[in-house]
C-alpha positions as CSV (number, residue, x, y, z in Angstrom):
1,M,-49.5,84.6,309.3
2,S,-46.1,83.2,308.0
3,A,-45.9,81.6,304.9
4,S,-45.2,78.6,306.4
5,T,-48.5,78.0,308.4
6,Q,-50.8,80.2,305.8
7,K,-52.1,78.0,302.8
8,T,-52.7,80.4,300.3
9,F,-50.1,83.4,299.4
10,S,-47.8,84.9,296.8
11,V,-44.1,84.0,296.5
12,K,-41.5,85.2,293.8
13,T,-41.6,82.9,290.7
14,E,-37.7,82.8,291.5
15,L,-38.1,80.4,294.2
16,L,-40.3,78.3,292.4
17,E,-38.8,74.4,291.4
18,F,-40.0,72.0,288.8
19,D,-41.5,68.7,290.3
20,R,-38.7,66.3,289.3
21,H,-41.3,63.3,289.9
22,N,-44.2,64.5,287.9
23,P,-45.8,61.8,285.9
24,R,-45.7,64.0,282.8
25,L,-41.8,64.4,283.1
26,V,-40.4,60.5,283.5
27,L,-39.5,59.9,280.6
28,T,-36.4,62.4,280.8
29,N,-34.4,59.9,282.6
30,G,-34.0,60.7,285.7
31,T,-35.6,62.8,288.8
32,E,-32.9,64.9,291.2
33,Q,-30.3,65.5,288.6
34,T,-32.8,66.2,285.7
35,S,-32.2,69.7,284.5
36,D,-34.8,72.6,283.9
37,T,-33.7,72.5,280.2
38,E,-34.7,68.6,280.2
39,I,-37.8,69.1,281.9
40,I,-38.9,72.2,279.9
41,K,-38.5,70.0,276.2
42,T,-40.6,67.2,277.8
43,L,-43.5,70.0,278.5
44,I,-42.9,71.5,275.2
45,R,-43.6,67.8,273.6
46,E,-46.1,66.5,275.7
47,A,-48.3,69.8,276.6
48,D,-48.7,73.1,274.4
49,I,-46.6,75.2,276.0
50,G,-45.9,77.9,273.0
51,E,-50.0,78.2,272.9
52,L,-49.8,79.5,277.1
53,I,-46.8,81.8,276.5
54,E,-49.3,83.5,273.6
55,S,-51.9,83.8,276.1
56,I,-49.6,85.1,278.9
57,V,-48.0,87.9,276.4
58,A,-51.5,89.0,275.2
59,N,-53.1,89.1,278.6
60,N,-50.8,89.0,281.1
61,Y,-50.2,86.0,283.6
62,M,-53.2,85.7,285.1
63,D,-53.1,84.6,288.7
64,I,-56.3,82.9,289.2
65,E,-55.4,79.4,290.2
66,P,-52.8,78.9,292.5
67,L,-49.7,76.6,292.3
68,I,-50.2,73.9,294.4
69,V,-46.7,73.7,296.3
70,T,-44.7,72.2,299.0
71,Q,-41.6,72.6,300.6
72,N,-40.7,69.0,301.0
73,N,-38.1,67.6,298.9
74,V,-36.7,70.6,297.4
75,Q,-33.5,71.4,296.0
76,K,-32.9,74.5,297.8
77,A,-33.9,75.2,301.3
78,G,-36.6,77.9,301.3
79,N,-37.8,76.7,297.5
80,Y,-41.1,75.6,296.8
81,R,-41.6,72.4,294.8
82,V,-44.5,72.9,292.3
83,L,-47.2,69.8,292.4
84,E,-49.3,71.2,290.1
85,G,-48.6,74.0,287.8
86,N,-45.6,72.8,286.1
87,R,-46.8,73.8,282.6
88,R,-47.2,77.5,283.8
89,L,-43.7,77.5,285.4
90,S,-42.2,76.0,282.1
91,A,-43.7,79.1,280.4
92,I,-42.8,81.9,283.2
93,R,-39.0,80.5,282.8
94,L,-39.2,80.6,278.9
95,L,-40.2,84.2,279.2
96,Q,-37.9,85.3,281.8
97,K,-34.9,83.6,279.9
98,P,-34.7,84.0,276.4
99,E,-31.7,82.2,276.0
100,L,-33.1,79.2,277.7
101,A,-36.1,79.5,274.9
102,R,-33.4,79.5,272.3
103,E,-32.0,76.2,273.8
104,C,-35.3,74.5,273.7
105,R,-35.9,75.6,270.2
106,L,-38.9,77.3,270.9
107,S,-39.6,81.1,269.2
108,L,-40.8,83.8,271.9
109,P,-43.4,86.4,270.5
110,K,-41.4,89.7,269.3
111,D,-42.1,93.1,271.3
112,I,-43.2,91.6,274.4
113,P,-44.4,94.4,276.6
114,E,-42.7,95.2,280.0
115,K,-45.9,95.1,282.1
116,V,-45.8,90.6,280.9
117,Y,-42.7,90.5,282.9
118,V,-43.9,92.2,285.7
119,S,-46.9,89.9,286.2
120,L,-44.3,87.1,286.1
121,Q,-42.4,88.4,289.1
122,Q,-45.0,86.6,291.9
123,V,-47.7,84.2,291.6
124,T,-50.2,82.9,294.1
125,V,-49.8,79.1,295.5
126,Y,-51.3,77.0,297.6
127,L,-49.1,75.1,300.2
128,V,-49.4,71.7,301.0
129,E,-47.1,69.5,303.8
130,E,-47.1,66.6,302.1
131,D,-47.7,65.4,298.1
132,I,-50.3,63.1,299.5
133,E,-52.7,66.2,300.1
134,S,-53.3,67.3,297.2
135,R,-53.1,64.2,295.0
136,A,-57.4,63.8,294.8
137,F,-57.4,67.2,293.3
138,I,-54.4,66.8,291.0
139,G,-55.7,63.1,289.9
140,F,-59.1,64.6,289.5
141,K,-58.2,67.6,287.1
142,H,-55.5,65.3,285.1
143,I,-57.9,62.2,285.0
144,N,-61.3,62.9,284.5
145,G,-60.9,67.0,284.1
146,A,-60.3,69.3,281.5
147,H,-56.4,69.2,281.4
148,R,-56.1,65.4,280.8
149,W,-52.8,63.4,281.0
150,D,-51.9,60.9,278.9
151,S,-52.7,56.9,280.2
152,Y,-48.9,56.7,280.7
153,A,-48.8,59.7,283.0
154,K,-52.4,58.9,284.8
155,A,-50.9,55.5,285.7
156,R,-47.6,56.3,286.8
157,F,-49.6,58.9,289.3
158,L,-52.3,56.2,290.2
159,T,-49.2,53.8,291.2
160,E,-47.2,56.0,293.3
161,W,-50.3,56.9,295.0
162,Y,-51.6,52.8,295.7
163,L,-47.7,51.9,296.4
164,D,-47.3,54.9,299.0
165,E,-50.6,53.9,300.8
166,I,-51.1,50.5,300.2
167,E,-49.6,49.6,303.9
168,N,-52.4,51.9,304.9
169,G,-55.0,49.8,303.3
170,I,-56.0,51.8,300.4
171,T,-57.9,50.1,298.1
172,V,-58.3,50.5,293.8
173,E,-61.8,51.4,294.7
174,E,-61.1,54.2,297.3
175,I,-58.7,55.7,294.7
176,A,-61.3,55.5,291.9
177,K,-63.8,56.9,294.4
178,Q,-62.0,60.4,295.5
179,L,-61.5,60.7,291.4
180,G,-64.9,60.0,290.7
181,D,-63.6,57.7,288.4
182,K,-64.8,54.2,287.3
183,N,-63.0,51.1,289.5
184,Q,-61.9,48.9,286.4
185,T,-60.5,51.9,284.3
186,V,-58.2,52.9,287.4
187,R,-57.3,49.3,288.3
188,N,-56.2,48.4,284.6
189,L,-53.9,51.5,284.6
190,I,-52.4,50.4,288.2
191,A,-52.2,47.1,287.2
192,G,-50.5,47.7,283.6
193,M,-48.0,50.0,285.6
194,L,-47.0,47.5,287.8
195,V,-46.2,45.1,285.0
196,L,-44.5,47.8,283.6
197,Q,-42.2,48.5,286.4
198,Q,-41.3,45.0,286.7
199,A,-40.1,45.0,283.6
200,E,-38.0,48.3,283.5
201,H,-36.6,47.1,287.6
202,E,-35.4,43.6,286.1
203,D,-33.6,45.2,283.0
204,L,-36.3,43.6,280.6
205,F,-37.5,46.8,278.8
206,E,-36.7,50.2,278.5
207,I,-39.1,52.8,277.5
208,N,-36.2,55.1,275.6
209,D,-34.9,51.5,273.9
210,R,-38.3,51.0,271.9
211,T,-38.0,51.3,267.8
212,K,-42.1,52.2,267.9
213,T,-41.6,56.2,267.9
214,G,-43.4,58.9,269.5
215,K,-45.4,58.8,272.2
216,F,-44.9,55.7,274.5
217,G,-48.1,53.7,274.0
218,F,-49.2,52.4,277.4
219,S,-52.6,51.7,276.3
220,H,-51.2,48.9,274.2
221,L,-49.8,47.5,277.3
222,Y,-52.9,48.0,279.5
223,T,-55.0,47.0,276.9
224,A,-53.2,43.6,276.0
225,L,-53.4,42.4,279.8
226,G,-57.3,43.0,279.7
227,R,-56.9,39.9,277.5
228,I,-57.3,36.3,278.7
229,E,-54.5,35.2,276.2
230,Y,-51.7,37.5,277.6
231,R,-52.2,36.6,280.9
232,I,-52.1,33.1,280.8
233,F,-48.7,33.7,278.4
234,L,-47.5,35.4,281.6
235,G,-48.6,33.5,284.5
236,L,-51.0,36.3,285.8
237,E,-53.5,34.2,287.8
238,K,-57.4,34.5,287.6
239,G,-57.8,38.3,289.7
240,W,-54.7,39.4,289.8
241,D,-55.7,42.9,289.0
242,Q,-58.0,43.0,292.0
243,Q,-55.4,44.5,294.5
244,P,-52.4,44.5,292.6
245,I,-49.2,43.8,293.9
246,K,-45.5,44.7,293.2
247,N,-43.7,42.6,290.2
248,P,-47.3,40.6,289.9
249,V,-45.2,38.2,287.0
250,P,-44.1,35.3,288.4
251,K,-40.1,34.8,288.1
252,A,-40.4,31.7,285.9
253,H,-42.6,34.2,282.9
254,E,-40.3,37.0,283.0
255,G,-38.7,35.9,279.7
256,K,-42.1,35.5,278.8
257,L,-42.7,39.5,279.5
258,K,-39.5,40.8,277.9
259,E,-41.0,38.7,274.6
260,V,-44.6,40.5,274.7
261,L,-43.0,43.8,275.6
262,Q,-40.7,43.5,272.6
263,Y,-43.5,42.4,270.0
264,I,-45.6,45.3,271.1
265,Y,-42.8,48.1,271.2
266,G,-39.4,46.4,269.5
267,S,-36.0,46.9,270.9
268,K,-33.2,49.0,269.2
269,Q,-30.3,47.3,271.1
270,E,-31.6,43.6,270.2
271,A,-32.7,45.0,266.4
272,V,-36.1,43.9,267.1
273,Q,-39.2,45.8,265.3
274,S,-42.6,46.0,266.7
275,V,-45.3,44.0,265.2
276,I,-48.0,46.1,266.4
277,A,-49.0,48.6,263.5
278,S,-52.3,49.6,264.9
279,Q,-54.1,48.5,268.7
280,N,-57.0,47.4,267.0
281,P,-56.7,44.6,265.4
282,D,-53.1,44.1,266.3
283,I,-53.1,43.6,269.9
284,K,-56.0,40.9,269.5
285,N,-54.1,39.2,267.0
286,L,-51.0,39.0,268.9
287,G,-52.5,37.6,271.8
288,E,-54.5,35.0,269.7
289,V,-50.7,33.9,268.3
290,L,-49.5,33.6,271.9
291,A,-52.0,31.0,272.9
292,A,-51.1,29.0,269.9
293,P,-48.2,27.2,269.9
294,T,-47.8,26.6,266.0
295,A,-48.5,30.2,265.4
296,L,-46.2,31.5,267.9
297,D,-43.5,29.7,266.3
298,T,-44.2,31.2,263.2
299,L,-44.0,34.5,265.1
300,R,-40.7,33.6,266.4
301,A,-39.2,32.4,263.1
302,T,-40.4,35.1,260.9
303,K,-41.2,38.2,263.2
304,S,-44.1,38.8,261.0
305,L,-47.8,38.9,263.2
306,K,-49.7,38.7,259.6
307,I,-47.8,35.4,258.7
308,A,-47.9,33.9,262.3
309,Y,-51.8,35.0,262.5
310,E,-52.5,32.7,259.5
311,E,-52.1,30.2,261.3
312,V,-54.7,31.0,263.8
313,L,-57.2,31.2,261.4
314,P,-59.2,28.7,259.6
315,A,-57.5,27.9,256.2
316,S,-60.9,28.8,254.0
317,D,-60.5,32.2,256.0
318,V,-56.8,33.0,254.8
319,F,-57.6,31.6,251.1
320,R,-60.9,33.5,250.7
321,D,-59.0,36.9,252.3
322,T,-56.1,36.4,249.7
323,L,-58.3,36.0,246.7
324,I,-60.2,39.0,247.5
325,I,-57.1,40.7,248.2
326,A,-55.6,39.8,244.8
327,N,-58.9,40.6,242.8
328,T,-58.5,44.0,244.7
329,R,-55.4,44.8,242.7
330,V,-55.7,43.1,239.9
331,Q,-58.6,45.4,239.3
332,E,-56.2,48.3,239.9
333,V,-54.1,47.0,237.7
334,L,-57.0,46.8,235.1
335,G,-58.1,50.7,236.0
336,K,-54.6,52.0,235.2
337,S,-54.2,49.8,231.9
338,S,-54.7,52.7,229.6
339,K,-51.3,53.9,230.9
340,F,-49.8,51.0,229.7
341,S,-46.4,51.4,227.5
342,V,-46.0,49.3,224.3
343,D,-42.5,49.7,224.9
344,D,-42.7,47.7,228.0
345,G,-44.3,45.1,225.9
346,D,-41.7,42.6,226.0
347,T,-41.1,42.6,230.2
348,L,-44.7,43.0,231.2
349,L,-46.8,41.0,228.9
350,P,-45.2,37.7,230.2
351,I,-45.9,38.6,233.5
352,A,-49.9,39.4,232.4
353,E,-50.0,36.0,230.8
354,T,-48.2,34.4,233.7
355,M,-51.3,36.1,236.3
356,R,-53.8,34.3,233.2
357,E,-52.3,31.2,233.7
358,N,-52.5,31.6,237.4
359,A,-56.1,32.6,237.8
360,D,-57.3,29.9,235.3
361,N,-55.6,27.2,237.5
362,I,-56.8,28.6,240.5
363,V,-60.6,28.8,238.9
364,S,-59.9,25.1,237.8
365,L,-58.7,23.7,241.5
366,M,-61.8,25.5,242.8
367,Q,-64.5,23.7,240.2
368,R,-62.8,20.7,240.9
369,K,-63.4,21.0,244.7
370,I,-67.0,22.0,244.4
371,S,-67.3,18.9,241.5
372,K,-66.3,16.7,244.4
373,H,-68.4,18.0,246.8
374,I,-71.5,17.9,245.1
375,G,-71.0,14.3,244.0
376,A,-70.5,13.3,247.5
């Protein structure tokens, strides 16, 4: 039986190509033009390739689970594009080409036995005609299974699936059912990705332009879109995510979409810093600021979420929180008072006296207000 008709068979690893549409590799800025080196560097950052290499060196390549491949959209005729197994292919390439490992700044184990290289010459693959044939399996494995992708990779995968099949009537519910996942989780990921893709397509946002370093925090965006304040600010209609569409944010609100993404992720090009230190509570706080015109004006002027959020809070809450923080700092100073040097007395004593005077003024002000309240 020929390889073109047989589903499972062995192929030489030299015939394997990386999947340049794999959702784990999309941050490499390219698809067909992306080099193997760039792809492997991405996988080294996103997956523990070193651990896999150690395992292969210790046990040889364990040819237990076939790589899922297709011969569609390959760079060279006769090759196989790996839909599932790019991490394993990376480890194989790095072991076969030590110069590639050096270029990727990955140290290989020393004195690798010859039998390891022999085990890498051929691997078992499972051939599919179209990418879609493998989606349910790959999706389950990486969305609910043991080898889970991060939220961004999940969303890219699900959105591509959804858009490819939307003309055939596929629904979010059907995708979720095939994956064994909750409808709302799948809906949040797809809807959030469609908003992000609109921003990228309209040149409102670019992932590599963000000032917020580290792994891209896609969850910030889809968490924000789950809050009514963001949806109103962006002009998203009620139920917009039930059967999401391309470009869900109205054209008239695209400027606000850019503003929201810059608040969340920042922009190096426009010298804008992210105001999100942590998803909780900052995404919630930013949403409340967006819903309050005075607070939003403050945010635009100061670029400080902390200052802007004080406009949302009742004045009494702002005073209480500030007083508690001040008292905590004074207690810290008191705890370190044994370290005071008399040589610093001329500088520090006036500061301490000013603190005492300010504290007396605060107490007097509070007492007067309490007396007036009782008298009333």
